[in-house]
SETORZA-837454 format. One record per residue (C-alpha): residue in three letters; x, y, z; residue number from 1. Coordinates in Angstrom, 3 decimals, decimal comma, padded with zeros to 6 digits. Layout:
// residues N
> ala | X | Y | Z | NUM .
...
//
This chain:
// residues 385
> met | 018,135 | -005,864 | 024,621 | 1 .
> ala | 018,781 | -004,332 | 028,246 | 2 .
> gly | 022,296 | -003,630 | 027,450 | 3 .
> ala | 021,594 | -001,540 | 024,132 | 4 .
> thr | 023,704 | 001,652 | 023,991 | 5 .
> leu | 023,333 | 004,293 | 021,462 | 6 .
> asp | 026,631 | 003,310 | 020,183 | 7 .
> thr | 025,267 | 000,152 | 019,224 | 8 .
> leu | 021,986 | 001,113 | 017,819 | 9 .
> glu | 021,243 | 000,882 | 013,533 | 10 .
> lys | 021,043 | 004,111 | 012,163 | 11 .
> thr | 017,935 | 005,285 | 010,080 | 12 .
> leu | 018,686 | 006,850 | 006,779 | 13 .
> ser | 019,691 | 010,227 | 006,649 | 14 .
> arg | 017,505 | 012,978 | 007,019 | 15 .
> glu | 017,368 | 013,740 | 003,320 | 16 .
> his | 015,790 | 010,811 | 002,437 | 17 .
> tyr | 012,721 | 011,721 | 004,589 | 18 .
> leu | 012,342 | 015,592 | 004,059 | 19 .
> asp | 014,287 | 016,369 | 000,541 | 20 .
> ser | 012,611 | 016,392 | -003,062 | 21 .
> gly | 015,624 | 015,083 | -004,573 | 22 .
> pro | 016,032 | 011,848 | -002,735 | 23 .
> tyr | 012,310 | 011,644 | -003,134 | 24 .
> his | 012,200 | 011,592 | -006,731 | 25 .
> arg | 015,115 | 009,235 | -006,929 | 26 .
> glu | 013,210 | 006,736 | -004,798 | 27 .
> phe | 009,830 | 007,069 | -006,902 | 28 .
> ala | 011,401 | 006,363 | -009,904 | 29 .
> ala | 013,473 | 003,425 | -008,591 | 30 .
> ile | 010,628 | 001,800 | -006,758 | 31 .
> phe | 006,971 | 003,179 | -007,410 | 32 .
> ser | 007,690 | 003,579 | -011,056 | 33 .
> cys | 009,930 | 000,474 | -011,572 | 34 .
> gly | 008,052 | -002,501 | -009,935 | 35 .
> trp | 004,795 | -003,686 | -008,717 | 36 .
> ile | 002,584 | -001,477 | -006,688 | 37 .
> cys | -000,890 | -001,959 | -005,509 | 38 .
> val | -003,809 | 000,096 | -006,560 | 39 .
> gly | -006,977 | -001,442 | -004,616 | 40 .
> arg | -009,196 | -004,579 | -004,987 | 41 .
> ala | -010,238 | -006,042 | -008,004 | 42 .
> glu | -013,802 | -006,471 | -006,989 | 43 .
> ala | -014,270 | -002,481 | -007,037 | 44 .
> leu | -013,935 | -002,988 | -011,059 | 45 .
> ser | -016,865 | -005,875 | -011,344 | 46 .
> ala | -018,394 | -004,941 | -014,637 | 47 .
> pro | -016,972 | -004,325 | -018,107 | 48 .
> gly | -016,032 | -001,046 | -018,567 | 49 .
> asp | -015,630 | -000,348 | -015,030 | 50 .
> tyr | -012,348 | 001,833 | -014,390 | 51 .
> gln | -009,938 | 003,533 | -011,670 | 52 .
> ala | -007,914 | 006,201 | -012,758 | 53 .
> gln | -004,742 | 006,813 | -010,616 | 54 .
> arg | -001,932 | 009,461 | -010,481 | 55 .
> phe | 001,405 | 008,670 | -009,440 | 56 .
> gly | 003,747 | 011,290 | -009,353 | 57 .
> asp | 003,599 | 012,961 | -013,016 | 58 .
> gln | 002,059 | 009,664 | -014,602 | 59 .
> ser | -001,492 | 008,769 | -014,197 | 60 .
> ile | -002,916 | 005,154 | -014,937 | 61 .
> val | -006,303 | 003,656 | -015,788 | 62 .
> val | -007,287 | 000,170 | -014,866 | 63 .
> ile | -010,200 | -001,165 | -016,612 | 64 .
> arg | -012,434 | -004,160 | -016,635 | 65 .
> gly | -012,213 | -005,380 | -020,058 | 66 .
> glu | -015,216 | -006,955 | -022,209 | 67 .
> asp | -013,989 | -010,542 | -021,390 | 68 .
> leu | -013,775 | -009,491 | -017,644 | 69 .
> glu | -010,074 | -009,425 | -017,688 | 70 .
> leu | -008,122 | -006,806 | -016,370 | 71 .
> gln | -006,471 | -004,021 | -018,538 | 72 .
> ala | -004,263 | -001,019 | -017,624 | 73 .
> phe | -003,087 | 001,832 | -019,696 | 74 .
> tyr | -001,390 | 004,993 | -019,323 | 75 .
> asn | -003,714 | 007,896 | -018,852 | 76 .
> val | -003,001 | 009,322 | -021,982 | 77 .
> cys | -004,554 | 009,476 | -025,511 | 78 .
> arg | -002,444 | 008,705 | -028,802 | 79 .
> his | -003,648 | 011,788 | -030,649 | 80 .
> arg | -002,151 | 014,759 | -028,708 | 81 .
> gly | -001,552 | 013,534 | -025,188 | 82 .
> ala | -004,600 | 014,672 | -023,444 | 83 .
> glu | -005,765 | 012,892 | -020,504 | 84 .
> leu | -008,576 | 010,269 | -020,969 | 85 .
> ile | -009,963 | 010,597 | -018,031 | 86 .
> pro | -009,027 | 014,757 | -016,587 | 87 .
> met | -007,148 | 014,739 | -013,132 | 88 .
> pro | -006,368 | 018,157 | -012,324 | 89 .
> asp | -006,477 | 018,131 | -008,836 | 90 .
> thr | -007,348 | 014,526 | -007,599 | 91 .
> gln | -005,232 | 011,210 | -006,509 | 92 .
> ile | -007,663 | 008,608 | -007,783 | 93 .
> arg | -011,139 | 008,546 | -009,828 | 94 .
> thr | -013,340 | 005,852 | -010,513 | 95 .
> gly | -016,370 | 005,519 | -012,867 | 96 .
> his | -017,632 | 003,550 | -015,946 | 97 .
> phe | -017,115 | 003,554 | -019,892 | 98 .
> asp | -020,043 | 002,611 | -021,895 | 99 .
> arg | -018,168 | 000,264 | -024,239 | 100 .
> arg | -015,692 | 002,715 | -025,277 | 101 .
> ile | -013,101 | 005,149 | -024,009 | 102 .
> thr | -013,430 | 008,794 | -025,310 | 103 .
> cys | -011,030 | 011,245 | -025,352 | 104 .
> pro | -012,546 | 014,487 | -023,960 | 105 .
> tyr | -010,054 | 016,790 | -026,508 | 106 .
> his | -010,892 | 015,541 | -030,240 | 107 .
> ala | -013,198 | 012,541 | -029,104 | 108 .
> trp | -010,906 | 009,822 | -030,435 | 109 .
> ser | -012,153 | 006,670 | -029,185 | 110 .
> tyr | -010,988 | 003,396 | -027,984 | 111 .
> arg | -012,218 | -000,175 | -027,241 | 112 .
> leu | -011,979 | -001,471 | -024,051 | 113 .
> asp | -008,752 | -003,452 | -024,805 | 114 .
> gly | -006,816 | -000,205 | -025,705 | 115 .
> thr | -006,907 | -000,054 | -029,727 | 116 .
> leu | -008,319 | 002,678 | -031,408 | 117 .
> arg | -012,043 | 002,587 | -032,353 | 118 .
> gly | -012,495 | 005,903 | -034,389 | 119 .
> ala | -011,099 | 009,208 | -034,964 | 120 .
> pro | -013,619 | 011,771 | -036,218 | 121 .
> his | -013,144 | 013,115 | -039,738 | 122 .
> leu | -009,922 | 011,133 | -040,027 | 123 .
> ala | -009,089 | 008,182 | -042,425 | 124 .
> ile | -007,235 | 006,452 | -039,905 | 125 .
> glu | -008,067 | 002,555 | -039,666 | 126 .
> pro | -009,518 | 001,420 | -036,568 | 127 .
> gly | -007,042 | -000,923 | -034,355 | 128 .
> ala | -004,393 | 001,263 | -036,404 | 129 .
> thr | -002,766 | 002,149 | -033,096 | 130 .
> ala | -003,555 | 001,744 | -029,233 | 131 .
> leu | -003,038 | 003,268 | -025,866 | 132 .
> his | 000,213 | 002,545 | -024,103 | 133 .
> pro | -000,190 | -000,587 | -022,067 | 134 .
> val | 000,622 | -001,227 | -018,435 | 135 .
> ala | 001,473 | -004,504 | -016,813 | 136 .
> val | -001,211 | -005,526 | -014,523 | 137 .
> ala | -002,022 | -008,514 | -012,438 | 138 .
> asp | -003,799 | -009,699 | -009,290 | 139 .
> trp | -003,063 | -011,750 | -006,107 | 140 .
> gly | -005,851 | -012,168 | -003,324 | 141 .
> gly | -008,155 | -010,130 | -005,040 | 142 .
> phe | -005,760 | -007,008 | -004,865 | 143 .
> ile | -004,789 | -005,302 | -008,333 | 144 .
> phe | -000,999 | -004,362 | -009,071 | 145 .
> ile | 000,226 | -002,532 | -011,680 | 146 .
> cys | 004,112 | -002,304 | -013,186 | 147 .
> leu | 004,986 | 000,865 | -014,811 | 148 .
> asn | 008,249 | -000,574 | -015,996 | 149 .
> asp | 009,445 | -004,243 | -016,050 | 150 .
> arg | 013,103 | -002,897 | -015,845 | 151 .
> arg | 013,531 | -005,513 | -012,942 | 152 .
> gly | 012,032 | -008,283 | -014,385 | 153 .
> glu | 010,050 | -009,485 | -011,440 | 154 .
> ser | 007,147 | -011,448 | -011,673 | 155 .
> leu | 004,229 | -010,420 | -008,881 | 156 .
> ser | 004,707 | -013,749 | -007,028 | 157 .
> asp | 008,276 | -012,977 | -006,715 | 158 .
> ala | 007,878 | -009,428 | -005,698 | 159 .
> leu | 005,490 | -010,417 | -003,199 | 160 .
> gly | 007,714 | -013,109 | -001,380 | 161 .
> pro | 007,439 | -015,454 | 001,312 | 162 .
> gly | 004,764 | -013,137 | 003,344 | 163 .
> thr | 001,970 | -014,826 | 000,747 | 164 .
> gln | 002,719 | -018,144 | 002,455 | 165 .
> arg | 002,505 | -016,735 | 006,190 | 166 .
> ile | -001,088 | -015,401 | 005,539 | 167 .
> lys | -002,251 | -018,323 | 003,207 | 168 .
> asn | -005,082 | -019,331 | 005,299 | 169 .
> tyr | -006,961 | -016,192 | 005,356 | 170 .
> pro | -009,303 | -016,329 | 002,098 | 171 .
> leu | -008,224 | -013,028 | 000,940 | 172 .
> ala | -009,570 | -013,483 | -002,829 | 173 .
> asp | -012,954 | -014,205 | -001,251 | 174 .
> leu | -013,228 | -011,317 | 001,203 | 175 .
> arg | -015,469 | -008,724 | -000,067 | 176 .
> leu | -015,375 | -004,914 | 000,340 | 177 .
> gly | -016,903 | -002,928 | 003,286 | 178 .
> pro | -016,239 | 000,740 | 004,305 | 179 .
> ser | -012,930 | 002,466 | 002,969 | 180 .
> ile | -011,395 | 005,584 | 004,637 | 181 .
> asp | -008,997 | 007,983 | 002,719 | 182 .
> tyr | -006,381 | 009,488 | 004,686 | 183 .
> arg | -004,029 | 012,389 | 003,586 | 184 .
> val | -000,932 | 012,296 | 005,931 | 185 .
> lys | 001,711 | 014,771 | 006,058 | 186 .
> ala | 004,836 | 012,455 | 006,249 | 187 .
> asn | 006,958 | 010,993 | 004,400 | 188 .
> trp | 006,139 | 007,500 | 002,811 | 189 .
> lys | 008,984 | 005,746 | 004,559 | 190 .
> val | 007,825 | 007,037 | 007,909 | 191 .
> ile | 004,538 | 005,725 | 007,683 | 192 .
> leu | 005,966 | 002,018 | 006,607 | 193 .
> glu | 008,757 | 002,383 | 009,573 | 194 .
> asn | 006,015 | 003,204 | 011,909 | 195 .
> tyr | 003,851 | -000,111 | 010,426 | 196 .
> asn | 006,693 | -002,197 | 010,750 | 197 .
> glu | 007,471 | -002,255 | 014,626 | 198 .
> cys | 005,255 | -001,761 | 017,975 | 199 .
> tyr | 008,079 | -000,148 | 019,900 | 200 .
> his | 005,566 | 002,906 | 019,809 | 201 .
> cys | 002,324 | 001,074 | 020,479 | 202 .
> gly | 002,330 | 001,395 | 024,379 | 203 .
> pro | 002,761 | 005,132 | 024,349 | 204 .
> val | 000,381 | 006,044 | 020,857 | 205 .
> his | -002,258 | 003,094 | 021,155 | 206 .
> pro | -003,475 | 002,452 | 024,790 | 207 .
> glu | -006,572 | 001,145 | 023,493 | 208 .
> leu | -004,950 | -001,375 | 021,307 | 209 .
> cys | -002,871 | -002,289 | 023,914 | 210 .
> gln | -005,678 | -003,134 | 025,975 | 211 .
> ile | -006,767 | -005,650 | 023,251 | 212 .
> val | -003,035 | -006,827 | 022,616 | 213 .
> pro | -001,181 | -006,547 | 026,126 | 214 .
> ala | 001,874 | -008,280 | 024,336 | 215 .
> phe | 002,175 | -005,049 | 022,312 | 216 .
> arg | 003,411 | -003,084 | 025,217 | 217 .
> gln | 005,616 | -005,961 | 026,834 | 218 .
> gly | 009,252 | -005,276 | 026,591 | 219 .
> gly | 008,327 | -002,464 | 024,017 | 220 .
> gly | 006,932 | -005,304 | 021,590 | 221 .
> his | 010,259 | -007,240 | 021,727 | 222 .
> glu | 010,260 | -010,682 | 020,752 | 223 .
> leu | 006,798 | -010,381 | 019,096 | 224 .
> asp | 006,129 | -013,761 | 016,570 | 225 .
> trp | 004,343 | -012,161 | 013,493 | 226 .
> asp | 004,806 | -015,442 | 011,975 | 227 .
> ile | 002,568 | -017,225 | 014,148 | 228 .
> gly | 000,465 | -013,852 | 014,932 | 229 .
> val | -000,004 | -011,737 | 018,150 | 230 .
> pro | -001,973 | -013,190 | 020,805 | 231 .
> his | -005,032 | -011,054 | 022,195 | 232 .
> arg | -005,818 | -010,790 | 025,884 | 233 .
> glu | -007,774 | -013,591 | 027,235 | 234 .
> gly | -011,482 | -013,677 | 025,991 | 235 .
> ala | -010,687 | -011,397 | 023,031 | 236 .
> asp | -010,294 | -012,409 | 019,550 | 237 .
> thr | -010,511 | -009,310 | 017,225 | 238 .
> phe | -009,614 | -005,544 | 016,771 | 239 .
> thr | -012,738 | -004,183 | 018,251 | 240 .
> ala | -013,176 | -001,654 | 021,272 | 241 .
> ser | -014,408 | -004,593 | 023,241 | 242 .
> gly | -011,788 | -006,945 | 021,716 | 243 .
> asn | -015,198 | -009,262 | 020,259 | 244 .
> thr | -017,385 | -009,163 | 017,811 | 245 .
> arg | -020,673 | -010,964 | 016,561 | 246 .
> arg | -018,837 | -011,910 | 013,204 | 247 .
> gly | -017,576 | -015,348 | 012,867 | 248 .
> pro | -013,894 | -016,371 | 012,290 | 249 .
> phe | -012,693 | -016,964 | 008,264 | 250 .
> pro | -013,167 | -020,595 | 006,939 | 251 .
> gly | -009,950 | -022,279 | 006,900 | 252 .
> leu | -008,053 | -020,660 | 009,900 | 253 .
> ser | -006,208 | -022,396 | 012,313 | 254 .
> asp | -006,959 | -022,403 | 016,004 | 255 .
> thr | -004,006 | -019,959 | 016,760 | 256 .
> glu | -005,144 | -017,736 | 013,791 | 257 .
> lys | -008,734 | -017,569 | 015,747 | 258 .
> thr | -007,173 | -015,817 | 018,728 | 259 .
> his | -003,744 | -014,008 | 017,164 | 260 .
> his | -003,734 | -011,014 | 015,017 | 261 .
> lys | -001,033 | -011,273 | 012,051 | 262 .
> gly | 000,324 | -008,164 | 009,986 | 263 .
> glu | 002,413 | -008,285 | 006,462 | 264 .
> leu | 003,897 | -005,398 | 004,626 | 265 .
> phe | 004,281 | -006,162 | 000,902 | 266 .
> tyr | 006,689 | -003,686 | -000,277 | 267 .
> pro | 006,528 | -001,147 | -001,465 | 268 .
> asn | 003,017 | 000,123 | -000,244 | 269 .
> leu | 000,306 | -002,561 | 000,720 | 270 .
> met | 000,037 | -003,148 | 004,480 | 271 .
> leu | -002,560 | -005,692 | 005,973 | 272 .
> ser | -003,813 | -006,414 | 009,104 | 273 .
> leu | -005,395 | -009,612 | 009,809 | 274 .
> ala | -007,927 | -010,369 | 012,260 | 275 .
> met | -010,077 | -013,472 | 012,694 | 276 .
> asp | -013,240 | -011,907 | 011,160 | 277 .
> his | -011,919 | -008,576 | 009,224 | 278 .
> val | -008,831 | -007,515 | 007,298 | 279 .
> ala | -007,785 | -003,832 | 007,179 | 280 .
> ala | -005,977 | -003,099 | 003,802 | 281 .
> phe | -003,765 | -000,127 | 003,680 | 282 .
> tyr | -002,507 | 001,344 | 000,095 | 283 .
> val | 000,280 | 003,727 | 000,441 | 284 .
> trp | 000,638 | 006,244 | -002,392 | 285 .
> pro | 003,384 | 009,023 | -002,361 | 286 .
> glu | 002,307 | 012,336 | -002,868 | 287 .
> ser | 005,573 | 014,210 | -002,676 | 288 .
> ala | 008,522 | 014,084 | 000,214 | 289 .
> gly | 006,060 | 015,105 | 002,875 | 290 .
> val | 002,488 | 014,191 | 001,889 | 291 .
> thr | 001,112 | 010,491 | 001,609 | 292 .
> gln | -001,862 | 009,509 | 000,259 | 293 .
> ile | -003,641 | 006,227 | 002,362 | 294 .
> arg | -006,592 | 004,369 | 001,579 | 295 .
> cys | -007,919 | 001,957 | 003,987 | 296 .
> asp | -010,521 | -000,962 | 002,837 | 297 .
> phe | -012,217 | -002,884 | 005,585 | 298 .
> leu | -012,505 | -006,418 | 003,818 | 299 .
> phe | -015,331 | -009,082 | 005,337 | 300 .
> his | -016,249 | -012,447 | 004,467 | 301 .
> ala | -019,362 | -012,916 | 001,810 | 302 .
> ser | -021,118 | -014,902 | 004,418 | 303 .
> glu | -020,963 | -011,740 | 006,809 | 304 .
> leu | -021,580 | -009,114 | 004,624 | 305 .
> asp | -024,964 | -010,730 | 003,014 | 306 .
> lys | -026,490 | -010,866 | 006,649 | 307 .
> pro | -029,414 | -008,493 | 007,006 | 308 .
> asp | -027,949 | -007,406 | 010,308 | 309 .
> phe | -024,176 | -006,777 | 009,099 | 310 .
> asp | -022,561 | -004,088 | 010,906 | 311 .
> pro | -018,980 | -003,333 | 010,453 | 312 .
> ser | -018,691 | -000,321 | 012,496 | 313 .
> asp | -017,063 | -001,979 | 015,389 | 314 .
> ala | -014,254 | -002,721 | 013,311 | 315 .
> val | -014,207 | 000,509 | 011,395 | 316 .
> glu | -014,498 | 002,922 | 014,275 | 317 .
> phe | -011,877 | 000,977 | 016,403 | 318 .
> trp | -009,326 | 001,199 | 013,106 | 319 .
> asp | -010,058 | 004,822 | 012,580 | 320 .
> leu | -009,121 | 005,626 | 016,151 | 321 .
> val | -005,991 | 003,676 | 015,732 | 322 .
> asn | -005,224 | 005,101 | 012,410 | 323 .
> lys | -005,095 | 008,828 | 013,689 | 324 .
> gln | -002,953 | 008,212 | 016,372 | 325 .
> asp | -000,559 | 006,677 | 014,015 | 326 .
> trp | -000,968 | 009,344 | 011,423 | 327 .
> glu | -000,603 | 011,865 | 014,054 | 328 .
> ile | 002,871 | 010,599 | 015,610 | 329 .
> cys | 004,125 | 010,224 | 011,784 | 330 .
> glu | 003,269 | 013,675 | 011,123 | 331 .
> ser | 004,890 | 014,924 | 014,253 | 332 .
> val | 007,850 | 013,091 | 013,134 | 333 .
> gln | 008,109 | 014,533 | 010,268 | 334 .
> arg | 007,890 | 018,045 | 011,669 | 335 .
> gly | 010,535 | 016,965 | 014,057 | 336 .
> met | 013,021 | 015,772 | 011,490 | 337 .
> gln | 012,789 | 019,460 | 009,811 | 338 .
> asn | 014,911 | 020,891 | 012,736 | 339 .
> pro | 018,342 | 021,273 | 011,533 | 340 .
> val | 020,022 | 019,688 | 014,557 | 341 .
> phe | 018,502 | 016,287 | 013,074 | 342 .
> glu | 020,676 | 014,187 | 010,895 | 343 .
> his | 019,392 | 010,626 | 011,625 | 344 .
> gly | 017,532 | 008,422 | 013,649 | 345 .
> tyr | 018,138 | 005,140 | 015,412 | 346 .
> tyr | 016,510 | 001,636 | 015,373 | 347 .
> ala | 015,942 | 000,156 | 018,729 | 348 .
> pro | 016,779 | -003,461 | 018,810 | 349 .
> met | 013,009 | -004,451 | 019,082 | 350 .
> glu | 012,577 | -002,050 | 015,697 | 351 .
> asp | 014,400 | -004,716 | 013,143 | 352 .
> tyr | 011,913 | -004,821 | 010,824 | 353 .
> ser | 012,237 | -001,255 | 009,991 | 354 .
> leu | 015,805 | -002,168 | 009,184 | 355 .
> asp | 014,266 | -003,847 | 006,443 | 356 .
> leu | 012,678 | -001,145 | 004,757 | 357 .
> arg | 016,235 | 000,770 | 005,002 | 358 .
> arg | 017,638 | -002,214 | 003,049 | 359 .
> tyr | 014,845 | -002,259 | 000,680 | 360 .
> val | 015,076 | 001,246 | -000,098 | 361 .
> ser | 018,929 | 001,017 | -000,684 | 362 .
> asp | 018,560 | -002,370 | -002,603 | 363 .
> cys | 016,253 | -000,446 | -005,025 | 364 .
> leu | 018,336 | 002,457 | -005,517 | 365 .
> ala | 021,480 | 000,463 | -005,902 | 366 .
> lys | 019,619 | -001,503 | -008,857 | 367 .
> phe | 018,241 | 001,268 | -010,520 | 368 .
> asp | 021,385 | 003,288 | -010,630 | 369 .
> thr | 023,787 | 000,908 | -011,731 | 370 .
> thr | 027,066 | 002,347 | -011,811 | 371 .
> pro | 029,467 | 002,096 | -008,508 | 372 .
> glu | 029,726 | 005,926 | -008,532 | 373 .
> arg | 026,199 | 006,276 | -008,499 | 374 .
> gln | 025,351 | 003,832 | -005,979 | 375 .
> asp | 027,954 | 005,158 | -003,575 | 376 .
> gln | 026,353 | 008,780 | -003,948 | 377 .
> ile | 023,045 | 007,769 | -003,481 | 378 .
> ile | 023,380 | 005,152 | -000,273 | 379 .
> gly | 026,413 | 006,744 | 000,890 | 380 .
> ser | 027,470 | 006,136 | 004,589 | 381 .
> asp | 023,737 | 005,204 | 005,439 | 382 .
> leu | 024,538 | 001,419 | 006,024 | 383 .
> asn | 027,955 | 001,446 | 007,125 | 384 .
> asp | 028,216 | 004,139 | 009,876 | 385 .
//
C-alpha cells in the first residue's frame, strides 16, 4: 500500500456519472427501474389495508398489506383515467390505511386490496373486470423489496447475493422498528454508496466513531475484515458514544459478533450496519442526479423494546452524529466535482469495495443497453483507463 502512486490507482467513473441528468436517467432505468429495490420494513404494514406509497423518479408505487396478510404492490395509477390513487404532488413517501377498499379520488372507482376492481359509479362494469397494474414484491429479513421490471429475470435471493450468509446470525426478521430519521442529501446516490463502502475517510471525518473502533483509522482502514466484523476497542461492544449499552446482545450471535461491528451493502439501495444490540438500516432513494433521499431505521430485538425502561437514544443520537458527518462530506464531494477541472477521482488501495459499485453500475448499464455500440457509448473508457 505504501508504494501506491497516482499512476497505479484505479479511476472512478467520470464526472458526468455523478453530475449530469442524462447518465442519471440511464442509471435509474437500468438499475432502480429494472431490479429489486428495498422500500422499508414489513412490520410497518402490519394490518390489512396498511399501505406505503413511494415515488421512484416519475413513477409511484403502492405497497399494501392484503386481507390475507400477504403483501401486494401496484402502480399508483387508476385504470380509469390515470389519476394517482394516493396523490403525491410533492412528497417521496406516504403511509396510511385503506378501509377494505382503495378508492380513486377522481371518479371514485374502487378496488379491493388485491387490486381487482370493486366498483365504478354509474357504470355497468363487472366487478373484477379489470385490476390495478401489479408490481412484484417480496421480503427478506423483514425488509420489503419491489421489482418494477423483471427484465433481468433475477430472484430476490439471487439479487441479494452472498451477503445474506455473512450476517445470517443476526435475527433480522425478528427485529422491530424503533425510531427512524429521514435525510435529504444533496449528493449523487453513488457518492453516498462509495462513502459507505470504505473507511479511508473515517479518521478525518468520524473522530467519535474512531474512539469506539480504533481499527477504522489504522492504515486508513486498510485490511479491515468485514466478513468477521471490525473489532471495537477493548471494553466496548456497540455503536454508542460510550461504546456500551444496557441492551443485551441479539440471540444467536457468535462470540466475535458480540464484540465486532459488521456492515453489508445490498445493491442498489440497502445499507446495513449491524451491532450486537441494534441494526441501523439505510434505504437510499435517488431523487435526481444531485439529490438523494435516505431513511435510517433503527431496529431492536422485541425483548428489549418491550421493556418498560427501553431507551434507544444512545444508539440513535450517536448514529445521527455519524450520519450527518457522512452526509456533509458527501455534499462537499458533490459540490467539489462541479469544478470544471474535475474529470474523475481515484480509488486508493483500501477502497477496493468502492470499485464494486463502479463495476456494478457499468454491468447494469451494459445489460440494459444490449448493443455493443450502446455499451461502448455508456461505459467508454471508465474501466480501461
